[in-house]
Structures are given as structure tokens and as C-alpha cells.
N, C-alpha and C positions, 0 to 999 in steps of 0.2 A: 613397211614405212610407218613410222610413229610420229605423232604430233602431240604437243602439249598445249592445252588450252586452260583458261580459267573462267569461272562463272561467279556471279554475285551471290552473296549469302549474308544473312543477318548474323550478327555476332554479339555475344553478351559483353564484349570488352572493346571491340573496335568498330568503327563505322564501316558499313559495307562500301566496297569500291565498285565502280562500274566495270562491266565486262569488257575485256579487251583481248583480241587475238594476239598471241605472241609468236605466231609464225612457226615454221618448222625448226625444231630444236634438236640438239645432239645430247642434251643432258636432261635428266628428270628434274621436276620441281622438288622443293624441300618436303620432307616428311612432316606430318602434323606433330605439333609439340606433344610429348608424352614422357612419362616418368619411366626410368629404368631402361631407356633405349640406347644410352650412350655406348654400351658395349658393342653394338652393331652399327651404329651410325653416329658420327660426330655431332655434338650439339650444334655446330655451325650449319649442319645439313637439316636442322629442324626449324620450324617456324610456325607462328600462328597464321601467317599468310601462306597457306598450304593447299588451297583448294584448286588443285590441278588434275587434269585427266590425260590419259595416254591412249592413242588410237593406232591400231594396226589394221591395215586394209590390203586386200589382194589386188585392188585396182581402184584408182580414183574415178575412172570412167568405164564401169563395167557395162556389158550389153544388158544385163538384168541386175538391178540393185541387190546387194547381198544382204542376208539376214544379219542382224546386229546382236551381239552378245556383250552385255555390260556386267563386269565382275566386281563384286564387293568383297574386299579382303576380310579375313578374320583377325583374331587377336584379343578377344574378350572385351572389346570396346575400349581398351586402354593401350594396346600395342598394335603395331602393324603399319604398313604403308603400301601404296602402289608405286612408290618412287624407287626404282631400282630393284623391285622385287624379282626373284627368279621366276615368278609365275608370269612369264611373257606371253602375249597373245599371238606370237609368231606362228606356232604350229597350227592353231585353229584358223588363223587367217590364211595360211597356205592351203587349207582345205575348203576355203570359200566363205568365211564369215568375216565381217568387220568386228573387231574385238576392242572393247574399251575397258580400261581399268581406271580407278579413281581413288583419290584420298577423301576422307571425311573426318571431321573433328572428333577427337578421342578424349577420354577421361574427363577431367574437370572442364575442359574447354568444349567438350561435346555434349555434356549432360548436366551441367550445373543449373539447378533451379534455385531461385532466391525471391523473397517477397518483393524486393525492389525491381527485379527484372519482370516479375508478373505484373506489377503496376505499370511499368513502361509499355507492356505489350498490348496492342489493340485487341488481341484475342484473350487477354487476361490469363496467360499461361507463360511458363518459362521452362527451359530445359529441352531435351530431345533435339538439340541443334545438330547432332550427328545424323539423325534421320532426315532432318530438313535439308542438310547438305546433299544427301543421297537423292532426294526427290528433285532438288534443284539441278543436280547433274543429269539425272534422267531426262528432265525436261529440256536441258541444253542439248542432249543427244537427239531427242525427238526433233528439235528445231534445226539442228545443224548437220546431222550425220549424213544427209544426202550429198553434202560436199565431199565426203570421203568415200562415196560409192555405196553407202549403206541404205537399206530400205527403212525409211522413217516410219513405216506402218507395220514393221515387224521387229520389235525390240524385245529381246529376252534378257531379263536380269537374272544373274546367277551368283551365288556366293557360298562361302564355306564358314562354318562356326559362327562367329559374331555376324559375318556377312549374311549367312543364311537366316540367322535369328532376325536380323534387320528386315529381311524380306518377309518373314512371318508377320512382323508388325506392319509393314507397308501394305500387305494384302488386306488389312482391315483399317487402314488409315484414309480418312477423307482426302488428305492432301494428295495421295497417290491415285485415288479414284477419279479425280477431276470432276468437272461439272459440265453444264451446257456450253460453257465458253472455253473450257480447258480440257484437252484430251487426257486420258489416264496416262500415268507415267510409264507404263510398260505393257506389253501384250502377253508375255509368258513369263514363267518363273521356275527356276531350279534351285532347290534348297539342299545343300550338302551339309549334313550334320548340324542342324539347328539345335541350340541348347536352351533348355528351361522354358520352352513354349508351353502354354496351357497351364502354367503354374501361376499363383497370385503375384501381381505386380505391385510395387510401391505406388502411391498416389502423390499428387502435388502438395496438397495442404495437410490432410489429416492421416493418421495411421490407418492402415487397412489390414485386417487379419493379423495384427501385431507387427506389421512392417512399418518402419519409420517413414514419415512423410518427407519428401525430397526437399521441400523448402527448409525444413529443420536442419538438414545436412548443410545446405548453403549458408544458413546463418551461423552454424558451427564453424565454418571456414572463415567467414567475415561477416560482422554485423551489418555492414552496408556494402553495396556493390561498388560504390565510389571508392572505398578502400582498396578493393581488388584492382580497380582500373588504374590505380596509381602504381601498382607493382609490376615488376618485370615478369616475363614468361617464367623464368626460373623460380622467382619468388612465389608465383601463383602455384606452380607445381609443388613446391616445398610446403606451402601453407595447406594445400589440399591433402598432401601425404600425412602431415602432422595431425590434422583434424580427423582424418580417416583412422589413423592409429588409435587416437583417443576414443573414437566412437565404437570401433569394432575390434580393436586389439585386445589381447588378454590382459594387458596392463591398463586398459582404459576403463570406462564405466561399465562396459559389458551390457548396456541396456539397449543399444541401438540394434535393430535387426532389419535387414533389407530384402533378402531373398530367401525363400524357404529352401532349406537343404542345399542351396547352391554350391557352397564351398565346404560342406560338412565332411567331405572326403579328405580335407587337409585343414583341420581345425587349428593347427599352429600358425597358419597363414592369416594375414589380415584381409578381411573382406573389403570390397570396394563398392561404392554406390553407383558407378558409372555404367548405366544400362538403360535401355528404353523403359519408360514408365508411363502411367496414366496421367497425362497433363490436361486432359479435357479438350485438346485441340488436335495435335498430331496423333495422339492415341486417346480417343475420346472416352473409352471405357475399358474395363478389364478385357484382355485379349481373348480369353476363353469365352466370356459372355458375348462379345461381339460375334464370334463364330457361331455360338449357339443360337443367336438371334438372326443369323443369316446375312451378316454384313460383310462377309468375305468377298473380295474382288473376284468375280467369276471369270478367270482366265485359265488357260491350260497350265497345270502345275505338275512338276516332278519333284519328289522329295525322298531323301534317303539318309542312311547312317552307315557307319562302319561297325563290324561285329565286335570289335574290341576298343570302342571309343575311350573307355575309362582307364585303359591299362597304364597310361602315362600320368594319370591324375591320382591314383590311389596309393602311391608309394609311402605317403605319410599317414596312412590310415591308422588310427589308434586302436587297432584290434589285432591281437596276436594269438589269442586263445579262443576257443568256442564260446566261453563265457563273455569275453570282451566283445566278440562279434555280436552276440545277442544283445548286449547292453548298447552297443553302438547303433544297431538297427532300430531298437525300440526307442532310444533317445532321439535319433535323427528323424525318424519317420512317425513319431507319435501323432495320433493314437493308432496308426495302422501297422506298427512295427511287428506285432505278432503275426498278422496275416502275411506280411512280406517275408518274415523268417521262414514260414512254411514254403514259400516259393523259392527262397534263396538260402537254403540251409548250409551250415558249415559245422559238422560234428567233429572235425579234426582241424588242427592248425594249417595243415597242408591244403585244405579245401577253401580257406578264407580268401586268398587272392582271386581264385576263379569266381567265387560267389560275389565278392566285392566288385570285380570287373563287370559281372553280369548285372548286378543290381544298379550300380551307378550309371552304366551304359543305358539301361532301360529307363531309369528315372529321369536322367538329365538330357537324354538324346532321343531314344527310340520312342518314348511315350509321346513327346511333342511332335515328332515326325509322323507317327501313326495318326494322331488326332488331326494334324494338318491335312494329311492325305484323305482322311475320312470326310473332313469338312469341305475340302475343295474337290472331292472326287478325283484325286490325283493319281499319278503313277508312283508307286512306291518301290524303292530298291534298297538293297543292302550290299555293301562292298566287303568281300571276305578274303581277298587275295593277301597273302602274307609275303612280302618281298624278302629277298635274301637278307637284307640288312635288318629288317624287323624280326626275322627268324633268329638272327644272332642275338639280338637284344631281348628276345622273348616278349615282345610287345604286341604280337599278333597284327591284325588289321586295325591299327591304332587310329586315334583321332588325326585327321588331315592326311592319312596315307593315300587316299584316292587322288589327291591333287596332282601328283606327278603323272598319273595316268590320264587325267582329264586334260592337262596342259601339254601332254606329249613329252614330258621330261625324261621318260624312260629311254627315249631315242637320243636325247641330248647327252645323257650320261650312260651309255650302253654298258660300260664296264661294271656298273652297280646292279644290273638287272639281268634276268634270264630271257630266253626267247618267249616264254609264256607271258612275261610282263609286257613285252613289246606288242604281242598279239592282243592282250587285254586292253592296252592303251589305245590301240587302233579301233577296237570295238567300242570302247567308251567314248572316244572322240566322235566316232560315227553316230552313236546314239544321241549324244549331246547336240551335235550339229543337226541331226534329223529332227530333233525336238524343236530346235530354234527355227528351223524352216517351216515345220508343219504342225507343231504342237503334239506330236506323237513320236516317242523315242524308239519305237519298236522296229526291228528288222523283220524281214519276211519269216524267219524261222522262230520268232518269239511271239507268235500270235496269242499264246496262252497268257501273256502278260497283259492283264486288263487293268483299267483304272479301278480304284477302290470304289465300290458301290454301296448301296444300302441293304444288300442282301446278307450281310454278315461275313461274307468271304473276303479275305484280305490277301490277294495274290501279290507277290513282289518278285522282282528280278534279283537274283543273287549273282553279282559280278565276281567271278573267281577264275580258276583255270578253265572252267567251262561256264557258260551262262545258263543258269537253271531257274525256272519259275517255281517258286514254292508258295505255301500258304502260311501266313503268320498267325499263330493262335493268339487271341486277344484276352485270354484269361488274366494275365498279369495286369493289363491296362485297366481292368475294372477296379483294381485296388487303388491305382493312382487317381482314377476318377473319383473314388470315394474320399481320397486324401485331399484332393484339390478340386472340389466341385465347382463347376462353372457358375453356379448360382451365387457363389460367395458365402454360402452358409458354412458353418463349422464342419470339419471332417466327419464322415458318416461311419467310420469304423468304430467297433465296439470298444477297442482299447483293452485294458487289463480286465 
């Protein structure tokens, strides 16, 4: 059974509307407005009025309230939707959880900062509206989920890619932490393939470590917010795309810089600024610094990555010879390039794809997952199963590959998978549900899988044909810690 609801949220362009129940519906709400989505969803199915959520429940009146699992979709904060997504909560609901999926604002509508908006804000901040949407939805769930048979005292937020990255920020956000009058937004968290956590973030007003201030981006899109408010949704998307191309495209000024090494694996592409950043309110300080100072929300956490996250991102890598590989690494990860080349060598052209996949996977995914696990004393996992389709495309356990297993889609499309895939899906759904119920994902036979502690050991569960507990060597991460120190000081590598 699914139900669509809407919740109030502040908007940089529209006045908030009061919450209203829309009853049981047979159609999803519109996807949030986004650029480049028309190939998958008609423009008529997108809207700025998109803050809806979907609920699957095993029973409206259970004998015992069910654990609640709230999913945040991925898409790099610029694409994606919970409206009509194949990631249905049906399979998990059949196993005993109330499952919620939700939309949150994306791109320019989700992360636009502007001096005019900052002046309008009682908190003297702007941007990060996408994160605010997520917190508002989680609070709606806390207040209303008992109506759907869910346990309002047992809410697990889980997400993949940008959804997991969002959770990484919510874990250090005062808005999610609550206060004496407001309960925290969730009780447990599962992060699947978070990206670029523990790297420097842009800030609201001024540049930070060479990263362009977000208000400067907003002014480049429109000198005044009143000008944007007069434009249609399509016109705002076009204006943002044009300004972004000028700021970050090869034909533009080339001076703006937003995230370190974030899209360096595809330099021909145009970077985008739509990502959580330090606004002083939703995200009060640098993400890594907040964790270093012990501000993480102390709840049970599970976090993991896939072994070949970067395989689908490195196809445009500008390195085809060992010399080009060395130049690429030294330029992209200066001043720590020499140290990273020793860890990710490529002495022949044939070795470059494997080294690139390994380096970008570690830098953009595994490093942040590892640091989150260490800061939150979390359970760490790695997904290593290569499905038949990914074996054909030679992409390995690529980014997002685990989702079909977590949501039980291997059973929905059995012709695309093997018996081993179905068994793995069953084990992963069991682990995710057990974590949602108890805060512990382990089954009886996996007692060696311990939370990351302070003793230097980093056990993780490898989900593959068989589930195996391994130890993750942290030698590589010491280089990234020197490259992106939590203190905000310059990188500590010697360089050339």
C-alpha cells in the first residue's frame, strides 16, 4: 500500500504552502524540477511543487509497530526522483518494514545561495534547501508514521550516492540533531556509497581553500533574487546552466572552483555547484572539522561502498599513456600526487583503467566512507558482487550496483540475474532490516563483523558470492588525510 503526502518547506522562489493530506493516490507526485531530465520524464511531470513522499506498509494496524526505513535517492544533487522510481519499497515492506521514499529539491532550486536570500533569512544563511527538505520530511515521518503502522521511535534513514552524502551532512547538522523541544530527525543511518565526504566544502560568503563562495555563484546567475522570481521554472534552469558553463566550462573564465578533485575524472564536463556546503546554519562548519570536534550525531550507523565505484566515471579520463597518467595524478591531487602515484602506479597503458578505477573509487567514495565509519564507530561494508550484466559491460561492482539487491529487484527481474544474486539480495535485505530493527546488521554467523573502533583495526563485511569479514588497510587514507586535513590548513604532502 502506498500513500503520497506533502509537507511544508521554505522556498527561495515560492511562498511555502500549508501541509495537507492528499489521501490515498494511484499516481506519484511530480519529480522536482531538474535540468537534463526530459529524456526520462516529460517536462509536464516535473514541478517546483514537488515535495511529496511515498509510503509502503505491511499493515496499517500491526500488533507491534514496524521499523521505519526512509530512503533518500541519489543523482548527484541535480537528478533523480522518488516519483515512479523502480526503487519501490514493496519488497522491504513485505519483510516487515514501513518504507518511505521522498523527493527533495535539486540543482539551482535545492542549493542556490544569494546575498538577497541571506538577508531575508532569520538565520542569515541561504542555500542547502535540499537538506532542509530532507529534515522536514523526516520530521513529518516522525509525527505521522504511526498512522501507517510504523514505529515513530525507530526511524532509519538510508540513501545511496547523493542520498548517502546527504546523510553524512545530516549527521553533523544541528537541524537533524534537534533540541530540548524537538526530537532528532532519525534514530539510525545507512550510507551507501557517499561521495566526497571529508573533503573541503565551499562556504557561503568567502572562498575557502580556493573554492568559490556560493553567494558569488548566485550573483553570477542573477544580480537580484527578484529577477529570478519573475522567471519561469524553465528559464531559471536555463539561466543556471548558462552561468555554470561560464563559471566552470572550458570556454568560460576558468577561475571558479567549487569542489576539490570532484569531477577531475571527466574534465571535459562542466562542473556544477549544487551540493551541500557550509552555510553557517544547516551545515555550521566544515564537515570534517565537525566530526573531528565530536559533533557527529551519535546514532547507530552502517556505511559502505562498492569495489568498482568509479568504473562508470573514468571513461573520459585524459590519460592514455603512463606519462599522461603521472601528469594527471600529479595535477589533480597536488601536492600529494607523487605519494598517490606510488600507491596507484601504471607503468603500461593497460594498467591505467584499473589504477584509475582504484584511485577515484578510494578518493571520492571509500575515503569518506572510512572516515565516517571511524568517526561514528560504524559498521563498514563493501559490495563486491559483479552481476551478469556488469560482467558483460566490464564495469565490475560499479556505482549503485547494490541497489537492486537492497530493494529486492533481483527477484523482480529474475531473468537478468543468477541464483547467487537472489541469495545475496535475500542476505542484504535481511541485514538492512535487522539493522533498522536493532541497530546491528549482523547475522549469527557474522560475529567477526565489528564496528570500527579506536584500536586501528578496520573490519568490514564484503557482500559477494559469500559474505566474508576482511580488514581494510588504512595506509592509503593517510595520504588523503594529508591532502584534505580536517584543520583546514594547507595540504601536508611534500609535493615535488
